C-alpha positions as CSV (number, residue, x, y, z in Angstrom):
1,M,0.0,0.0,0.0
2,T,1.4,3.4,-1.0
3,K,1.7,6.3,1.4
4,K,-1.1,8.2,-0.4
5,Q,-3.4,5.2,-0.2
6,S,-2.8,4.9,3.5
7,I,-3.8,8.5,4.0
8,F,-7.0,7.9,2.0
9,G,-7.7,4.8,4.1
10,R,-7.2,6.6,7.4
11,I,-9.3,9.6,6.4
12,G,-12.1,7.3,5.0
13,Q,-12.4,5.4,8.3
14,L,-12.7,8.6,10.3
15,V,-15.2,10.2,7.9
16,K,-17.4,7.1,8.1
17,A,-17.6,7.3,11.9
18,N,-21.3,7.5,13.0
19,I,-21.4,10.0,15.9
20,N,-25.1,9.4,16.6
21,D,-24.5,5.7,17.1
22,V,-21.8,6.5,19.7
23,I,-24.2,8.8,21.5
24,D,-27.0,6.2,21.5
25,N,-25.1,3.1,22.4
26,A,-22.1,4.1,24.5
27,E,-22.3,3.5,28.2
28,D,-20.7,6.9,28.8
29,P,-21.2,8.9,25.6
30,E,-19.5,12.0,26.9
31,K,-16.3,10.1,27.7
32,M,-16.5,8.2,24.4
33,L,-16.9,11.5,22.5
34,A,-14.0,13.1,24.3
35,Q,-11.7,10.2,23.4
36,M,-13.1,10.3,19.8
37,E,-12.4,14.0,19.6
38,R,-8.8,13.5,20.7
39,D,-8.4,10.7,18.2
40,Y,-9.9,12.9,15.5
41,K,-7.6,15.8,16.2
42,N,-4.5,13.5,16.2
43,S,-5.6,11.9,13.0
44,I,-6.2,15.3,11.4
45,A,-2.7,16.5,12.5
46,D,-1.2,13.3,11.0
47,A,-3.2,13.8,7.8
48,E,-2.2,17.4,7.5
49,G,1.5,16.4,7.8
50,S,1.2,13.7,5.2
51,I,-0.8,16.0,2.8
52,A,1.7,18.8,3.3
53,E,4.5,16.4,2.4
54,T,2.6,15.2,-0.7
55,I,2.0,18.8,-1.8
56,G,5.6,19.6,-1.2
57,N,6.7,16.7,-3.5
58,L,4.2,17.9,-6.1
59,R,5.6,21.4,-6.0
60,L,9.2,20.0,-6.4
61,M,8.0,18.1,-9.5
62,E,6.4,21.2,-10.9
63,D,9.6,23.2,-10.2
64,D,11.6,20.5,-12.0
65,H,9.1,20.6,-14.9
66,E,9.5,24.3,-15.1
67,S,13.3,23.9,-15.1
68,D,13.1,21.4,-17.9
69,R,10.9,23.8,-19.9
70,Q,13.4,26.6,-19.5
71,A,16.2,24.2,-20.5
72,V,14.3,23.2,-23.7
73,E,14.1,26.9,-24.6
74,E,17.8,27.5,-23.7
75,W,19.1,24.5,-25.7
76,G,16.8,25.5,-28.6
77,T,18.4,29.0,-28.6
78,K,21.9,27.5,-28.4
79,A,21.1,25.2,-31.4
80,R,19.8,28.0,-33.4
81,N,22.8,30.2,-32.6
82,A,25.2,27.4,-33.4
83,S,23.5,26.7,-36.7
84,A,23.5,30.3,-37.7
85,K,27.2,30.6,-36.9
86,A,27.9,27.5,-39.0
87,D,26.0,29.1,-41.9
88,Q,28.1,32.3,-41.6
89,L,31.3,30.3,-41.5
90,R,30.3,28.2,-44.5
91,E,29.5,31.3,-46.5
92,S,32.9,32.7,-45.7
93,G,34.5,29.4,-46.9
94,N,35.5,28.2,-43.5
95,T,34.0,24.7,-43.8
96,A,35.8,23.1,-41.0
97,E,34.6,25.6,-38.4
98,A,31.1,25.5,-40.0
99,D,31.0,21.8,-39.5
100,R,32.1,22.2,-35.9
101,F,29.3,24.6,-35.1
102,D,26.8,22.4,-36.9
103,N,27.9,19.6,-34.6
104,L,27.4,21.9,-31.6
105,A,23.9,22.7,-32.9
106,K,23.2,19.0,-33.1
107,V,24.4,18.4,-29.5
108,A,22.2,21.3,-28.4
109,L,19.2,19.8,-30.2
110,G,20.0,16.4,-28.5
111,K,19.9,18.1,-25.1
112,Q,16.7,19.9,-26.0
113,I,15.1,16.6,-27.0
114,G,16.2,15.0,-23.7
115,F,14.6,17.7,-21.6
116,E,11.4,17.6,-23.8
117,K,11.2,13.8,-23.0
118,E,11.6,14.5,-19.3
119,M,8.8,17.1,-19.5
120,K,6.5,14.7,-21.3
121,D,7.2,11.9,-18.8
122,A,6.5,14.2,-15.9
123,E,3.3,15.8,-17.1
124,P,0.9,12.8,-16.5
125,V,2.5,12.2,-13.1
126,I,2.1,15.9,-12.1
127,A,-1.5,15.8,-13.3
128,S,-2.2,12.7,-11.3
129,Q,-0.6,14.1,-8.2
130,N,-2.7,17.3,-8.6
131,E,-5.8,15.1,-8.5
132,V,-4.6,13.3,-5.4
133,V,-3.8,16.5,-3.6
134,E,-7.3,18.0,-4.4
135,K,-8.9,14.8,-3.1
136,L,-6.8,14.9,0.0
137,K,-7.7,18.5,0.6
138,Q,-11.4,17.7,0.3
139,S,-11.1,14.8,2.6
140,L,-9.2,17.0,5.1
141,T,-12.0,19.6,4.9
142,T,-14.6,16.8,5.5
143,M,-12.6,15.6,8.5
144,K,-12.6,19.1,10.0
145,S,-16.3,19.5,9.4
146,K,-16.9,16.1,11.2
147,L,-14.7,17.3,14.0
148,A,-16.8,20.5,14.4
149,E,-20.0,18.3,14.4
150,L,-18.5,16.0,17.0
151,Q,-17.6,19.0,19.2
152,S,-21.1,20.4,18.8
153,K,-22.7,17.1,19.7
154,R,-20.4,16.7,22.7
155,S,-21.4,20.1,24.1
156,S,-25.1,19.3,23.5
157,L,-24.7,15.9,25.1
158,A,-23.0,17.4,28.2
159,A,-25.9,19.8,28.6
160,R,-28.4,17.0,28.2
161,Q,-26.6,14.9,30.8
162,K,-26.7,17.8,33.3
163,T,-30.4,18.3,32.7
164,A,-31.1,14.5,33.1
165,Q,-29.1,14.4,36.4
166,A,-31.1,17.4,37.7
167,Q,-34.4,15.8,36.8
168,K,-33.3,12.5,38.4
169,Q,-32.5,14.3,41.7
170,V,-35.9,16.1,41.6
171,T,-37.7,12.8,40.9
172,E,-35.8,11.0,43.8
173,A,-36.7,13.9,46.1
174,L,-40.4,13.7,45.2
175,G,-40.3,9.9,45.6
176,S,-39.5,10.3,49.2
177,I,-43.0,11.9,49.9
178,D,-46.5,10.9,49.0
179,V,-46.9,12.4,45.6
180,M,-50.4,11.1,45.1
181,D,-51.7,12.7,48.4
182,P,-49.3,15.5,49.5
183,L,-51.9,16.4,52.4
184,S,-52.1,12.8,53.6
185,E,-50.6,13.7,57.0
186,V,-52.9,16.7,57.4
187,S,-55.9,14.5,56.4
188,R,-55.0,12.0,59.1
189,F,-54.8,14.8,61.7
190,E,-58.1,16.2,60.5
191,E,-59.7,12.7,60.9
192,K,-58.4,12.5,64.5
193,V,-59.9,15.9,65.3
194,R,-63.2,14.9,63.8
195,R,-63.3,11.8,66.0
196,E,-62.5,13.8,69.1
197,E,-65.3,16.3,68.2
198,A,-67.7,13.3,67.6
199,K,-66.7,11.9,71.0
200,V,-67.5,15.3,72.7
201,R,-70.9,15.3,70.9
202,G,-71.5,11.8,72.2
203,Q,-70.6,12.9,75.7
204,Q,-73.0,15.9,75.4
205,E,-75.8,13.6,74.3
206,I,-75.2,11.3,77.2
207,A,-75.3,14.3,79.6
208,M,-78.5,15.6,78.0
209,S,-80.1,12.1,78.3
210,S,-79.3,12.0,82.0
211,L,-80.8,15.5,82.5
212,D,-84.0,14.5,80.6
213,N,-84.3,11.4,82.8
214,Q,-84.1,13.6,85.9
215,F,-86.8,15.8,84.6
216,E,-88.9,12.8,83.8
217,D,-88.5,11.6,87.4
218,L,-89.5,15.0,88.6
219,D,-92.6,14.9,86.5
220,S,-93.4,11.5,87.9
221,L,-93.1,12.8,91.5
222,G,-95.5,15.6,90.6
223,D,-98.1,13.2,89.4
224,E,-98.0,11.1,92.6
225,A,-98.4,14.3,94.7
226,E,-101.5,15.3,92.7
227,I,-102.9,11.8,93.2
228,E,-102.4,12.0,97.0
229,A,-104.0,15.4,97.2
230,R,-107.0,14.3,95.3
231,M,-107.4,11.2,97.5
232,A,-107.3,13.4,100.6
233,A,-110.0,15.6,99.1
234,L,-112.2,12.6,98.5
235,K,-111.8,11.4,102.0
236,A,-112.7,14.8,103.3
237,R,-116.1,14.7,101.6
């Protein structure tokens, strides 16, 4: 596996990470997300270093390509100058020098052809590397976007956990009292008072009953006295 392929593989695995599944299934989602965030940052730093190295190598190839292009132009100029000098010498009758400069022109042309071949061989590699670099940059952008999403979800989750803990404490506090009848103790006390009041009423009824009986006895005594008086009157007649 090449270095560029390993970069793609590492980035691909991170981008495919499903943050929502971590939140839903982890026993401690906040700790899991914190570790995931650290791993993400470390992987992004590694990817940035690898991508920077890849871009650096590409720029060196582009520099070499530009140097080859300049060399092609320079050797072309030298070939033309040498050929022109040979023509001048030949016109003046100096054939030997003319041949020497023609040979120099041929050497220059050979150099020019060599640099043209290097340019031609490098161009598809440079084009391919440019595509790789663009894809790596896009993947890095995706990773940073995922990291921002992860950080946002982590903050949201922390807030949700605090809310859940507060609700749990309230629920446990409420569970310690009679939620269905918060006045149950008062109701029992009220029932006790009602019973005492009823007992007093009973006692009052008993007292009244005794008083009525006394009056009834008094009435009975009055009747007997009337009878005795009337008997005495009869006897007197």
